[in-house]
C-alpha positions in Angstrom: 45.1 -14.5 -6.1 44.2 -16.8 -3.4 43.1 -16.0 0.1 45.0 -15.4 3.3 42.0 -15.8 5.4 43.5 -18.5 7.6 45.2 -16.7 10.5 43.9 -16.7 14.0 46.2 -14.6 16.1 44.8 -11.3 17.3 47.7 -10.2 19.5 48.6 -7.2 17.4 45.0 -6.3 16.4 44.4 -3.5 18.8 47.7 -1.8 18.1 47.0 -2.0 14.4 43.5 -0.6 14.8 44.8 2.3 16.9 47.5 3.1 14.2 44.9 3.2 11.5 42.5 5.3 13.5 45.2 7.9 14.0 46.0 7.9 10.3 42.3 8.1 9.3 41.9 11.2 11.5 44.7 12.8 9.7 43.6 12.1 6.2 40.0 12.0 5.0 40.5 13.4 1.5 41.0 11.8 -1.8 44.0 12.7 -3.8 45.2 11.1 -7.0 48.9 10.4 -7.2 51.0 11.6 -10.1 51.5 8.9 -12.7 55.1 8.4 -13.7 55.7 4.8 -14.8 53.9 1.5 -15.0 53.4 -1.3 -12.7 51.3 -4.3 -12.0 49.6 -7.1 -10.0 48.8 -9.3 -7.1 46.4 -11.9 -5.7 43.4 -11.7 -3.6 44.3 -13.7 -0.6 45.4 -11.1 1.8 48.3 -11.1 4.0 49.2 -13.2 7.0 48.6 -10.8 9.8 49.4 -10.9 13.4 46.2 -9.1 14.0 44.2 -11.1 11.6 41.8 -14.0 11.9 42.4 -17.1 9.7 38.9 -16.7 8.4 39.4 -13.1 7.5 42.7 -13.2 5.8 43.5 -14.4 2.5 46.5 -16.1 1.1 48.4 -13.0 1.7 49.1 -12.5 5.4 47.9 -9.4 6.7 48.0 -6.4 8.7 47.5 -2.8 8.0 46.9 -0.6 5.0 49.4 1.4 3.0 49.9 5.0 2.5 48.9 7.8 0.3 51.9 10.0 0.2 53.0 8.1 3.3 49.5 7.1 4.1 46.8 5.9 1.7 47.5 4.4 -1.7 47.1 6.8 -4.5 43.8 8.0 -3.2 42.0 8.8 0.0 42.8 6.6 2.9 39.3 6.1 4.4 39.6 4.0 7.6 37.1 1.3 8.3 33.9 2.9 9.7 32.3 1.8 12.9 29.1 2.1 10.9 29.4 -0.5 8.2 26.8 1.3 6.1 29.0 4.3 5.8 31.6 2.2 4.0 29.3 0.8 1.4 29.4 1.9 -2.2 27.6 5.2 -2.8 26.9 7.3 -5.9 28.1 10.2 -3.9 31.6 8.9 -3.7 34.2 8.2 -6.5 33.1 5.5 -9.0 36.2 3.4 -8.2 36.5 2.1 -4.6 39.1 -0.3 -3.3 38.4 -2.3 -0.1 41.8 -3.5 1.1 44.4 -3.9 3.8 47.9 -2.9 2.9 49.5 -5.8 4.8 47.8 -8.1 2.4 50.0 -8.9 -0.6 47.2 -8.7 -3.3 45.9 -5.5 -1.7 49.4 -4.0 -1.9 49.8 -5.0 -5.5 46.5 -3.5 -6.6 47.0 -0.3 -4.6 50.5 0.1 -6.0 49.4 -0.2 -9.6 46.6 2.3 -9.1 49.0 4.7 -7.3 51.7 4.4 -10.0 49.1 5.1 -12.7 47.6 8.1 -10.9 44.1 6.8 -10.8 41.7 8.7 -8.6 39.8 6.3 -6.4 38.6 5.8 -2.8 40.6 3.5 -0.6 38.7 1.9 2.3 40.9 0.2 4.9 39.4 -3.2 5.9 40.4 -4.4 9.4 40.9 -8.1 9.6 38.4 -9.5 12.0 36.6 -6.1 12.0 32.9 -5.2 11.6 33.1 -4.5 7.9 34.7 -7.8 6.7 32.4 -9.8 8.9 29.2 -8.0 7.7 26.7 -9.8 5.5 27.0 -7.0 3.0 30.8 -7.6 2.6 30.2 -11.3 2.3 27.7 -10.6 -0.5 30.6 -9.0 -2.4 33.1 -11.7 -1.6 31.7 -14.9 0.0 35.2 -15.7 1.2 35.3 -12.5 3.3 38.7 -11.6 2.0 40.3 -8.5 0.6 40.9 -6.9 -1.9 37.5 -6.1 -3.3 37.0 -3.5 -6.1 33.8 -1.6 -6.6 33.5 0.1 -10.0 30.1 1.8 -9.8 27.7 -1.2 -9.7 30.3 -3.8 -10.6 32.1 -5.7 -7.8 35.2 -7.9 -8.3 37.3 -9.8 -5.8 40.6 -11.7 -6.3 43.7 -9.6 -6.6 44.9 -10.9 -9.9 41.5 -10.5 -11.5 41.4 -6.9 -10.2 44.8 -6.2 -11.6 44.0 -7.4 -15.1 40.5 -5.7 -14.9 41.9 -2.2 -14.2 44.7 -2.7 -16.7 42.2 -3.5 -19.5 39.7 -0.8 -18.3 42.2 2.0 -18.4 44.1 0.7 -21.5 47.4 0.0 -19.7 48.9 -2.2 -22.4 52.3 -2.1 -20.7 50.9 -3.9 -17.8 48.5 -6.2 -19.7 49.9 -6.5 -23.3 47.5 -6.7 -26.2 49.6 -9.1 -28.1 47.8 -12.4 -27.6 50.9 -14.5 -27.0 52.6 -12.0 -24.7 49.3 -11.6 -22.7 49.1 -15.4 -22.5 52.5 -15.5 -20.8 51.3 -12.9 -18.3 48.2 -15.0 -17.6 50.4 -18.1 -17.4 52.4 -16.6 -14.6 49.3 -15.3 -12.7 47.9 -18.8 -12.7 51.2 -20.4 -11.7 51.6 -17.9 -8.9 48.7 -19.3 -6.9 50.5 -22.5 -6.0 54.1 -21.2 -6.2 55.2 -17.7 -5.2 51.9 -17.3 -3.2 53.2 -20.0 -0.9 55.7 -17.6 0.6 52.7 -16.1 2.4 50.7 -19.2 3.3 53.7 -21.4 4.2 56.2 -18.9 5.6 54.9 -15.5 6.5 51.6 -16.5 8.0 53.2 -19.4 10.1 56.0 -17.0 11.2 53.3 -14.6 12.5 51.5 -17.4 14.2 54.8 -18.5 15.8 55.6 -14.9 16.9 52.2 -14.7 18.6 52.5 -18.2 20.1 49.6 -19.5 18.1 51.5 -21.8 15.8 49.8 -25.1 14.9 51.7 -28.3 14.1 51.1 -27.5 10.4 52.7 -24.0 10.9 55.8 -25.6 12.5 56.1 -28.1 9.6 55.8 -25.3 7.0 58.5 -23.3 8.8 60.8 -26.3 8.9 60.4 -26.6 5.1 60.9 -22.8 4.5 64.4 -23.0 3.1 63.5 -25.8 0.7 60.4 -23.9 -0.5 62.4 -20.7 -1.1 65.1 -22.6 -3.0 62.5 -24.3 -5.2 60.7 -21.2 -6.1 63.8 -19.0 -6.5 65.3 -21.6 -8.9 62.1 -21.5 -11.0 62.1 -17.7 -11.0 65.7 -17.7 -12.1 64.7 -19.7 -15.1 61.8 -17.3 -15.9 64.3 -14.4 -15.9 66.9 -16.2 -18.0 66.3 -14.1 -21.2 64.1 -11.3 -20.0 64.1 -8.7 -17.2 60.6 -9.5 -15.9 58.8 -12.7 -14.8 56.3 -13.1 -17.7 59.2 -13.0 -20.3 58.7 -9.3 -20.9 61.2 -6.4 -20.9 59.0 -4.1 -18.9 57.0 -4.9 -15.7 53.5 -6.3 -16.0 50.8 -7.1 -13.5 52.6 -10.5 -13.1 55.6 -8.7 -11.6 53.5 -6.8 -9.1 51.8 -9.9 -8.0 55.1 -11.8 -7.5 57.0 -9.0 -6.0 54.4 -8.4 -3.3 55.0 -11.9 -2.0 58.8 -11.7 -2.1 59.3 -8.2 -0.6 58.0 -9.4 2.8 60.6 -12.1 3.0 63.4 -9.7 2.3 62.0 -7.3 5.0 62.1 -10.3 7.4 65.8 -10.7 6.6 66.1 -13.2 3.8 68.9 -12.5 1.4 68.3 -13.3 -2.3 71.8 -12.4 -3.4 72.8 -15.9 -4.5 69.9 -15.8 -7.0 71.5 -13.3 -9.3 68.7 -12.8 -11.8 66.1 -12.6 -9.1 68.2 -10.1 -7.1 68.5 -7.9 -10.2 64.8 -8.1 -10.8 64.1 -7.1 -7.2 66.4 -4.2 -7.6 64.5 -3.1 -10.7 61.1 -3.4 -9.0 62.4 -1.2 -6.1 62.9 1.6 -8.6 59.2 1.8 -9.4 57.4 4.8 -8.0 55.9 4.6 -4.6 57.7 1.4 -3.7 58.4 2.5 -0.2 55.1 4.2 0.4 53.0 1.1 -0.2 55.1 -0.9 2.2 54.9 1.5 5.2 52.1 -0.5 6.9 53.8 -3.8 6.2 56.9 -2.5 7.7 55.0 -1.4 10.8 53.2 -4.7 11.0 56.4 -6.8 10.9 58.0 -4.5 13.5 55.0 -5.0 15.8 55.2 -8.7 15.3 58.9 -8.8 16.0 59.6 -10.1 12.5 61.3 -7.1 10.9 64.9 -7.9 10.4 67.6 -5.3 11.1 70.1 -6.9 8.8 70.1 -9.5 6.0 70.1 -13.2 6.8 68.7 -12.8 10.2 65.3 -14.4 9.6 64.5 -16.8 12.3 61.7 -19.2 11.4 
């Protein structure tokens, strides 16, 4: 997944940091979540955040991390350390470590899959514009200075979609990443298509909306917002065609990583008030995705972020771009 590192507004940054600091004080353990079903994917450009800097956020607009039983995703929620060194990979910690921000779409997708599958790992919240993401060490892991980044012992990997397929193959989750070559190719097809299609919901709608809400909108942001309805119509029409004969976006009858990647772009628009009811197959797919375990848990921080930015809709069809 591509990056969301293009936001400049810091208006909500301090409130976001305070919220995470309070959560970090409450939970400093690592707990694996029970596995119940399967799920999948996202991209590595993080979310458009009102508290995030354009250089630090990836194609996914950003703000806050998600929860583990209402706080951190399927593992321990370790808040970003003032001491960057304390956050670095260590043989004393769990072998799998996810550096992420739960307002970031790709971060949310990866954390959701790991939580659904009950994987024990360490979650490290990365503050947009914070010490860790700006550090030389972090940039050596991802030169783009974006989240998510996965550390598996000595192996480092960035890009949300790459992480999704990596963990699916590593743990043998053939439901999320099918072994049949042609079915797997359709999953890959969607993940590649996603970058310049559904991913645009973040880069051309959510991020500009955050910029507008914080009075930092550029002329390009305004132009994107003026085109928002046309973009949504275009992408929803395409998604409708993908769902014509199957329940999930990669022409499968069960969710794959492609569905996780796509859904974590669309959920934020719905939370902002956009109603997808006229797209019947997409609406049915959204309803199915909402039934997956931990759906609400992994969106808690996104909800808080949108509330803080004044973008959380109280009713459908109230989105004001």
